[in-house]
C-alpha positions as CSV (number, residue, x, y, z in Angstrom):
1,T,0.0,0.0,0.0
2,G,1.1,3.6,-0.5
3,F,2.7,3.1,-3.9
4,L,1.7,3.4,-7.6
5,G,0.1,0.0,-8.0
6,A,-2.5,0.8,-5.3
7,G,-4.0,3.5,-7.7
8,V,-4.9,1.1,-10.5
9,P,-7.5,-1.8,-10.6
10,E,-6.3,-5.1,-9.1
11,V,-6.5,-6.7,-12.6
12,A,-3.9,-4.3,-14.0
13,R,-0.5,-5.8,-14.5
14,V,2.1,-3.8,-12.6
15,W,5.9,-4.1,-12.4
16,S,7.3,-1.8,-9.8
17,K,10.4,-0.8,-7.9
18,A,9.7,1.4,-4.9
19,G,11.8,3.2,-2.2
20,L,10.8,4.5,1.1
21,T,12.8,6.3,3.9
22,S,11.8,8.8,6.6
23,R,12.5,11.6,4.0
24,V,11.5,10.2,0.6
25,R,8.8,8.0,-1.1
26,H,9.6,6.9,-4.6
27,D,8.1,4.5,-7.1
28,A,8.7,3.5,-10.7
29,A,6.1,1.3,-12.3
30,Y,5.4,-0.2,-15.8
31,I,1.6,-0.5,-15.9
32,E,-0.7,-2.5,-18.3
33,A,-4.3,-1.7,-17.6
34,A,-7.6,-2.2,-19.5
35,D,-8.6,0.5,-22.0
36,S,-5.1,2.1,-22.0
37,H,-1.8,1.8,-23.7
38,P,1.0,0.4,-21.4
39,Y,2.9,3.2,-19.8
40,L,5.8,3.9,-17.4
41,L,5.2,6.1,-14.5
42,V,8.0,7.3,-12.2
43,V,7.3,9.6,-9.2
44,F,9.9,10.9,-6.7
45,T,8.8,12.8,-3.6
46,E,10.9,14.5,-1.0
47,G,10.3,15.6,2.6
48,A,9.0,13.8,5.7
49,E,5.4,14.9,5.1
50,H,5.3,13.2,1.7
51,S,7.3,10.2,2.9
52,Q,4.6,9.4,5.4
53,N,1.7,10.1,3.1
54,E,0.5,6.7,1.8
55,A,-2.2,8.4,-0.4
56,I,0.0,10.5,-2.6
57,L,1.4,7.9,-5.0
58,P,-1.8,6.0,-5.5
59,F,-3.6,9.3,-6.2
60,I,-1.1,10.3,-8.8
61,S,-1.3,6.8,-10.4
62,A,-5.1,6.8,-10.5
63,Q,-5.2,10.3,-12.1
64,L,-2.7,9.3,-14.8
65,L,-4.6,6.1,-15.6
66,T,-7.8,8.1,-16.0
67,A,-6.0,10.4,-18.4
68,A,-4.3,7.6,-20.3
69,Q,-7.7,5.8,-20.8
70,A,-9.2,9.1,-22.1
71,L,-6.3,9.5,-24.5
72,T,-6.6,5.9,-25.7
73,K,-10.3,6.3,-26.4
74,G,-9.6,9.4,-28.5
75,A,-6.8,7.8,-30.5
């Protein structure tokens, strides 16, 4: 929990490498989800507040998936 895979449906295929310390929360993920082209998403955060925020990376991931699906439908 608290990383990019948590922001996409469970049926999505996710390959990820995450990092977490008291000052950073990072994740790099290759994601294959329905109604979207596969994509690579990399997010680096900095600061204790972001490091402890388990919602930030899933939120970003969900927002990007929504945008990717909209772009795929328009293609």
